[in-house]
C-alpha positions in Angstrom: -7.7 17.2 -1.1 -5.2 18.2 1.5 -3.0 21.1 0.5 0.4 21.7 2.2 3.4 23.7 1.2 6.7 21.9 1.9 10.1 22.6 0.3 10.9 19.3 -1.4 14.0 20.3 -3.4 17.2 18.4 -3.3 17.3 15.6 -0.7 15.7 12.2 -0.8 12.6 11.6 1.2 11.7 8.5 3.2 8.2 7.4 4.3 6.7 4.6 6.2 3.2 3.2 6.0 1.1 0.7 8.0 -2.3 -0.7 7.6 -4.5 -3.3 9.2 -7.9 -4.7 8.4 -10.1 -7.2 10.1 -11.0 -10.5 8.2 -14.6 -11.1 7.3 -16.4 -13.9 5.5 -18.0 -13.1 2.2 -15.3 -10.5 1.3 -12.7 -11.0 -1.4 -9.1 -11.1 -0.3 -7.1 -8.6 -2.4 -3.4 -7.9 -1.6 -1.1 -6.1 -4.0 -3.9 -6.0 -6.5 -4.1 -9.8 -6.6 -7.3 -11.6 -5.8 -6.3 -14.5 -3.6 -8.6 -17.6 -3.1 -9.4 -17.6 0.6 -12.5 -18.2 2.7 -12.3 -14.7 4.3 -11.3 -11.3 3.0 -10.4 -7.9 4.3 -13.1 -5.6 5.6 -12.9 -2.0 4.4 -14.5 0.8 2.3 -12.4 0.2 -0.8 -11.1 -3.2 -1.8 -9.3 -3.1 1.6 -5.9 -4.0 0.1 -3.8 -3.5 3.2 -0.5 -3.9 1.3 -1.3 -1.2 -1.2 -2.7 1.1 1.5 0.6 0.8 3.5 2.5 1.8 0.3 0.2 4.7 -0.4 0.7 6.0 3.2 4.5 5.6 2.9 4.6 7.7 -0.3 2.2 10.3 1.2 4.3 10.4 4.4 7.6 10.9 2.4 5.9 13.9 0.8 4.5 15.2 4.1 1.0 15.0 2.7 -0.9 13.3 5.5 -2.5 9.9 5.1 -4.7 7.9 2.7 -7.9 8.8 4.5 -7.3 12.5 4.1 -7.0 12.1 0.3 -9.5 9.3 -0.3 -12.3 9.5 2.4 -15.0 7.0 3.0 -17.4 8.5 0.4 -19.4 6.9 -2.4 -16.7 8.0 -4.8 -14.2 5.6 -3.3 -16.5 2.7 -2.2 -15.0 -0.6 -3.5 -12.4 1.2 -5.6 -9.3 -0.7 -6.5 -6.4 0.3 -4.2 -4.1 0.2 -7.2 -6.1 3.1 -8.6 -5.5 5.0 -5.3 -1.8 4.2 -5.7 -1.8 5.6 -9.2 -3.4 8.8 -7.9 -0.7 9.0 -5.1 1.9 8.5 -7.9 0.5 11.7 -9.6 0.9 13.6 -6.3 4.5 12.4 -6.1 5.3 13.3 -9.6 3.6 16.7 -9.4 5.9 17.5 -6.5 9.0 16.6 -8.6 9.8 13.2 -7.1 10.3 9.6 -8.3 10.3 6.4 -6.4 13.7 4.9 -5.5 12.2 1.7 -4.1 9.6 0.1 -1.9 10.2 -2.5 0.8 7.0 -4.0 2.2 5.9 -6.9 4.4 2.5 -8.5 4.7 1.5 -9.8 8.2 -0.9 -12.7 7.7 -1.4 -16.1 9.4 -2.7 -17.6 6.2 -2.8 -18.2 3.3 0.8 -18.5 2.1 1.9 -15.4 0.2 4.9 -16.8 -1.7 2.8 -17.9 -4.8 1.5 -14.3 -5.2 4.4 -12.1 -4.4 5.8 -11.6 -7.9 2.4 -10.7 -9.2 1.9 -8.3 -6.3 5.2 -6.6 -7.0 4.4 -6.4 -10.7 1.0 -4.7 -10.0 2.5 -2.3 -7.5 5.4 -1.4 -9.9 3.0 -0.8 -12.8 0.9 1.5 -10.6 4.0 3.5 -9.5 5.6 3.5 -13.0 8.7 1.6 -12.0 10.3 -1.7 -12.6 9.3 -4.6 -10.4 13.0 -4.7 -9.4 12.2 -1.6 -7.3 9.4 -3.3 -5.3 10.0 -5.8 -2.6 7.1 -7.8 -1.2 7.7 -10.1 1.8 5.4 -11.9 4.2 5.5 -13.1 7.8 3.1 -14.7 10.2 1.8 -13.6 13.6 2.9 -16.8 15.3 -0.4 -17.0 17.2 -0.1 -13.6 18.8 -2.4 -10.6 18.5 -5.2 -10.2 15.9 -3.0 -11.2 13.0 -1.6 -14.3 14.7 -5.1 -15.3 15.9 -6.4 -15.1 12.2 -8.7 -12.1 12.9 -6.8 -9.5 10.8 -4.1 -8.9 8.2 -1.7 -6.0 8.2 1.1 -4.6 6.1 4.0 -2.3 6.5 6.0 -0.4 3.8 9.0 1.9 3.6 9.7 4.0 0.5 12.5 6.3 -0.6 11.8 9.1 -3.1 14.4 11.0 -5.0 14.1 14.4 -6.8 13.4 13.8 -10.5 16.1 16.3 -11.5 14.3 17.2 -14.8 
């Protein structure tokens, strides 16, 4: 695991995260910990949940702890692991450094399927993994409008921003 020494006292910390995965047949589509009925899913070493990966990277970035691949490399230990489990482990890193989540704002970039029916469940899963209320987790979606790998239906991506506050305990 990556070890860095950073003074994290006092001020809030902001982090951003981004993830993109190609779409492949015969893979489950998992976003925000929700398995979505779809003919193609995201390719990746874990469950390839791009939304949760972006949130993990945002938290790690706010803590100046590198990225998801540094903490959870492509080894047998993490093959097909639930990304929500990775997020729980990132939460431990956050709490061990004396921080709590203020909120998450995220957006899924996907041409299809429609994400609206799943957003509340995604927010609930992410909130549970981070130990917060689902009121602190925003999940939105947008399309690629025919442009680039997302718009052409070859990939899905996600972006996230988080703010962390010192726990003060």
